[in-house]
N, C-alpha and C positions, 0 to 999 in steps of 0.2 A: 473562522471563528463561529460562523452560523452552524456549520455541520457538527462541530465537535460535541456540543451538549445534546444534540438531537439524534445522533446516529444509533442504530441498533447493531448488534453483533452480526446479523446477516448482511447489513449494508456494507460493513467492513470486509466481510468475506467476499461479497460480490465485487467490490473494488479490487481486492487482491486477485481474484480470478480473472478479471478483465485485464489487469496489468500483466499478468502471466501470459494470457493469450495474445494481447495486442503488442506488447513490447518484449516478450520473451524472458521476463524476469522469472527466476525459479521460486515463485512465491504463491503458487496455487494452494489454497487452504483445504482442498478436498471438498466434500459435500457442503453446500451452502444450506445450513440448517439452523443458524442462529445460536448454536452451542459453541462457546469459546473454550476449546480444549487445547491440548498441547500442539496439535497440528496447525491450528489457527495461529497460535502464539508463535510457532516456528516460522510460519509463512510471513507474519508481520516483520519478524526479525530479518528474514531473508530479503524481504522487500527493502528494508532500510539499508542493508548491506549492498544489494544490487544497485539501488538508487545512488549510493555514495560512489560506486564504481562507474556509473554511467555518465560520462562527461557531457553527453548530448543533452541530458535532462537536468542534471544537478544544478541548483541555484545556491544551495547551502548544504553543508554536511549534516547528516542526521546522526543522532546517537543510536547505535545499533543495540538497543535494549529490549525491543519488542513491546515498547510502551507507545500507545497511540496518543500523541500529543499534538499540539498545534503545528509544529514543524512537519510532522508526518502527514497531517492533513494537507499542508501546503505542498508537500511533495506529491501527494495524490493529484492535486490540481495541476502541478507541472506535467505530470504524466498524461492527464486528460488533454492538456493543451498540445502536447507533442502528438498525441493520437489524432487530434483534429487537424494538425498540420500535415500529418502523413496521409 
């Protein structure tokens, strides 16, 4: 809840790039430049889909709509926790 109203577009791109690198999700947004275009939007949607398919990480199912809501932020946190465990 703290991150949601304070994030910048580059922050979300950075998270997606990390998840892609660390967990192998096909969600890299390309250049981290703070510009939210079609590639970033597709990366967020790909993250949601991969997260839903990843039984090791998923705590609850995400809507695969490319919208960054509280559930998607919680999914980012789940991924960070998994990264710390690994």
